[in-house]
N, C-alpha and C positions, 0 to 999 in steps of 0.2 A: 192609303188607297187599298181597298180589299182586293184579294187575289181572285179574279173571276174564273180561274182555271180549276178551282177546288170543286170537286164533285160532292156537294153537301149530303146528298142522299146516300151515297156510298159511305161517307164518313159516319153518318148516324147509324146506318145499318151495321157497319163494322164495330161501332161502340157497343151496340146491344148484343151482337153475336159474341163479341169478346167477353162480355160479362156473363153470358150464358155458359160459354165454354169454361171460363175461369171457375165457375161454381158447379160445373158438371150437370147443368140443367138441360134436359132434352126439350124439344117442342111439346111433346105430350105432357111432360111434367110442368112446363110453363102454363099450359092450358089449365091444369089442375090448380096451380098456385094462383093464377088469375081468378079462377072461380072462387077461391077462398076469400078473395077481397071484393067479390061481387062483380067481376068483369067476365062477361060471357063471350068466349071465343071458341072456335073450332080449330083443330089442328091444321086442316088444309087452309083455312083463312089466315091463320098465323103464319104458316109457311109462305103464303103468297105475299103477305105484308112485308115480311123480312126479306124475301127474294127481291121484291121491287124497291125496297128501301123507302117506301112512301107510307108514312104513318105520322100521326100527330104527336106533338110533344107530350100531350096528356097520355097517350098510349105508351110512349117511351118511359115516362115516369111510373106508370102503372106496372109495367114489366119490371123495372128496376126495384120498385117497392116489393113486388111479389116475390122476387128472388132474394130479397134481403140486402140489396145494395144501398149503402147510405152515403157513398161518395162516388164520383165519376171523374176519371181523369180524361181530359180532352186531348192530351198529346200522345 
């Protein structure tokens, strides 16, 4: 039975923020890296998405690809 007390949005937000921190990528740099793969984002919009923790799986994968992550640990 799934644990209904898990805050999935916080977990996903934490995963992405951890990858950015691990790689030393700022939000401004992420905007540039996303642009290089054809994803148009502004820094304020990116900050809002990550602050809320509400973004699509596609956006998560785009960010991970943009920063060069080829694996993701969920624990």
